[in-house]
BASE-849344 format. One record per residue (C-alpha): x, y, z; chain. Coordinates in nm, 2 decimals, padded with zeros to 4 digits. Layout:
<rec px="X" py="Y" pz="Z" kette="A"/>
...
//
This chain:
<rec px="01.27" py="-02.08" pz="01.51" kette="A"/>
<rec px="01.29" py="-01.70" pz="01.48" kette="A"/>
<rec px="01.01" py="-01.46" pz="01.58" kette="A"/>
<rec px="00.97" py="-01.11" pz="01.45" kette="A"/>
<rec px="00.73" py="-00.85" pz="01.58" kette="A"/>
<rec px="00.61" py="-00.55" pz="01.38" kette="A"/>
<rec px="00.48" py="-00.26" pz="01.57" kette="A"/>
<rec px="00.26" py="00.01" pz="01.41" kette="A"/>
<rec px="00.18" py="00.34" pz="01.59" kette="A"/>
<rec px="-00.08" py="00.58" pz="01.45" kette="A"/>
<rec px="-00.11" py="00.93" pz="01.59" kette="A"/>
<rec px="-00.47" py="01.06" pz="01.55" kette="A"/>
<rec px="-00.60" py="01.41" pz="01.55" kette="A"/>
<rec px="-00.91" py="01.49" pz="01.77" kette="A"/>
<rec px="-01.14" py="01.37" pz="01.48" kette="A"/>
<rec px="-00.95" py="01.04" pz="01.47" kette="A"/>
<rec px="-00.79" py="01.12" pz="01.14" kette="A"/>
<rec px="-00.43" py="00.98" pz="01.11" kette="A"/>
<rec px="-00.16" py="01.25" pz="01.14" kette="A"/>
<rec px="00.14" py="01.03" pz="01.16" kette="A"/>
<rec px="00.22" py="00.66" pz="01.10" kette="A"/>
<rec px="00.54" py="00.50" pz="01.23" kette="A"/>
<rec px="00.64" py="00.14" pz="01.23" kette="A"/>
<rec px="00.93" py="-00.07" pz="01.36" kette="A"/>
<rec px="01.03" py="-00.44" pz="01.34" kette="A"/>
<rec px="01.23" py="-00.64" pz="01.60" kette="A"/>
<rec px="01.47" py="-00.78" pz="01.33" kette="A"/>
<rec px="01.51" py="-00.45" pz="01.15" kette="A"/>
<rec px="01.86" py="-00.30" pz="01.08" kette="A"/>
<rec px="01.75" py="00.02" pz="01.26" kette="A"/>
<rec px="01.63" py="00.10" pz="01.61" kette="A"/>
<rec px="01.45" py="00.41" pz="01.49" kette="A"/>
<rec px="01.08" py="00.38" pz="01.40" kette="A"/>
<rec px="01.02" py="00.44" pz="01.03" kette="A"/>
<rec px="00.77" py="00.71" pz="00.91" kette="A"/>
<rec px="00.50" py="00.63" pz="00.66" kette="A"/>
<rec px="00.23" py="00.84" pz="00.50" kette="A"/>
<rec px="00.01" py="00.53" pz="00.42" kette="A"/>
<rec px="-00.03" py="00.17" pz="00.49" kette="A"/>
<rec px="-00.23" py="-00.13" pz="00.37" kette="A"/>
<rec px="-00.23" py="-00.46" pz="00.56" kette="A"/>
<rec px="-00.43" py="-00.76" pz="00.46" kette="A"/>
<rec px="-00.49" py="-01.08" pz="00.65" kette="A"/>
<rec px="-00.65" py="-01.39" pz="00.50" kette="A"/>
<rec px="-00.90" py="-01.57" pz="00.72" kette="A"/>
<rec px="-00.91" py="-01.92" pz="00.58" kette="A"/>
<rec px="-01.20" py="-02.02" pz="00.80" kette="A"/>
<rec px="-01.43" py="-01.75" pz="00.66" kette="A"/>
<rec px="-01.26" py="-01.72" pz="00.32" kette="A"/>
<rec px="-01.23" py="-01.34" pz="00.36" kette="A"/>
<rec px="-00.96" py="-01.08" pz="00.35" kette="A"/>
<rec px="-00.94" py="-00.85" pz="00.65" kette="A"/>
<rec px="-00.77" py="-00.52" pz="00.57" kette="A"/>
<rec px="-00.64" py="-00.21" pz="00.74" kette="A"/>
<rec px="-00.60" py="00.09" pz="00.51" kette="A"/>
<rec px="-00.48" py="00.41" pz="00.66" kette="A"/>
<rec px="-00.32" py="00.73" pz="00.52" kette="A"/>
<rec px="-00.22" py="01.06" pz="00.68" kette="A"/>
<rec px="-00.36" py="01.40" pz="00.62" kette="A"/>
<rec px="-00.05" py="01.51" pz="00.43" kette="A"/>
<rec px="-00.06" py="01.22" pz="00.18" kette="A"/>
<rec px="-00.09" py="01.38" pz="-00.16" kette="A"/>
<rec px="-00.32" py="01.25" pz="-00.43" kette="A"/>
<rec px="-00.02" py="01.18" pz="-00.67" kette="A"/>
<rec px="00.16" py="00.99" pz="-00.39" kette="A"/>
<rec px="-00.16" py="00.78" pz="-00.33" kette="A"/>
<rec px="-00.17" py="00.69" pz="-00.70" kette="A"/>
<rec px="00.20" py="00.60" pz="-00.70" kette="A"/>
<rec px="00.15" py="00.40" pz="-00.38" kette="A"/>
<rec px="-00.14" py="00.20" pz="-00.53" kette="A"/>
<rec px="00.05" py="00.15" pz="-00.86" kette="A"/>
<rec px="00.35" py="00.00" pz="-00.67" kette="A"/>
<rec px="00.12" py="-00.22" pz="-00.45" kette="A"/>
<rec px="-00.05" py="-00.36" pz="-00.76" kette="A"/>
<rec px="00.28" py="-00.44" pz="-00.92" kette="A"/>
<rec px="00.41" py="-00.61" pz="-00.61" kette="A"/>
<rec px="00.09" py="-00.80" pz="-00.56" kette="A"/>
<rec px="00.13" py="-00.93" pz="-00.92" kette="A"/>
<rec px="00.48" py="-01.04" pz="-00.84" kette="A"/>
<rec px="00.36" py="-01.21" pz="-00.52" kette="A"/>
<rec px="00.07" py="-01.38" pz="-00.71" kette="A"/>
<rec px="00.32" py="-01.51" pz="-00.97" kette="A"/>
<rec px="00.56" py="-01.65" pz="-00.70" kette="A"/>
<rec px="00.27" py="-01.82" pz="-00.51" kette="A"/>
<rec px="00.08" py="-01.96" pz="-00.81" kette="A"/>
<rec px="00.33" py="-01.98" pz="-01.10" kette="A"/>
<rec px="00.05" py="-01.81" pz="-01.31" kette="A"/>
<rec px="00.27" py="-01.58" pz="-01.52" kette="A"/>
<rec px="00.00" py="-01.48" pz="-01.76" kette="A"/>
<rec px="-00.23" py="-01.37" pz="-01.48" kette="A"/>
<rec px="00.05" py="-01.18" pz="-01.32" kette="A"/>
<rec px="00.13" py="-01.00" pz="-01.64" kette="A"/>
<rec px="-00.24" py="-00.91" pz="-01.68" kette="A"/>
<rec px="-00.23" py="-00.75" pz="-01.33" kette="A"/>
<rec px="00.08" py="-00.55" pz="-01.42" kette="A"/>
<rec px="-00.09" py="-00.43" pz="-01.75" kette="A"/>
<rec px="-00.39" py="-00.32" pz="-01.54" kette="A"/>
<rec px="-00.16" py="-00.14" pz="-01.29" kette="A"/>
<rec px="00.02" py="00.04" pz="-01.58" kette="A"/>
<rec px="-00.31" py="00.14" pz="-01.74" kette="A"/>
<rec px="-00.44" py="00.26" pz="-01.40" kette="A"/>
<rec px="-00.14" py="00.48" pz="-01.35" kette="A"/>
<rec px="-00.14" py="00.62" pz="-01.70" kette="A"/>
<rec px="-00.51" py="00.71" pz="-01.67" kette="A"/>
<rec px="-00.44" py="00.88" pz="-01.33" kette="A"/>
<rec px="-00.16" py="01.08" pz="-01.48" kette="A"/>
<rec px="-00.38" py="01.19" pz="-01.78" kette="A"/>
<rec px="-00.66" py="01.30" pz="-01.54" kette="A"/>
<rec px="-00.41" py="01.49" pz="-01.32" kette="A"/>
<rec px="-00.27" py="01.66" pz="-01.63" kette="A"/>
<rec px="-00.62" py="01.76" pz="-01.75" kette="A"/>
<rec px="-00.72" py="01.89" pz="-01.41" kette="A"/>
<rec px="-00.40" py="02.09" pz="-01.37" kette="A"/>
<rec px="-00.42" py="02.24" pz="-01.72" kette="A"/>
<rec px="-00.79" py="02.34" pz="-01.65" kette="A"/>
<rec px="-00.69" py="02.56" pz="-01.36" kette="A"/>
//
């Protein structure tokens, strides 16, 4: 049986706001820690039937990057849900929502940028 360890380091400013996030994994192809501007990790507690989450992002994470990050997470969650449940229609609904979410975000950004 193989074991892999994922290590996450978060550099905080004096106000405990993330300035830098790096991660590495023991079975990665690289020995260099990878940088990230944001992360979301969720664990399922089957005893309490609750999701425990860690959501962090750095100060330099731009709003458009956050929207793209969430769009991509929603799409991959839909794919994972489909693989786990075989519920293709539900997965497609999630993807439609993700696309609608991202299109609305882009429209709001365009409106805000044209108003300046």
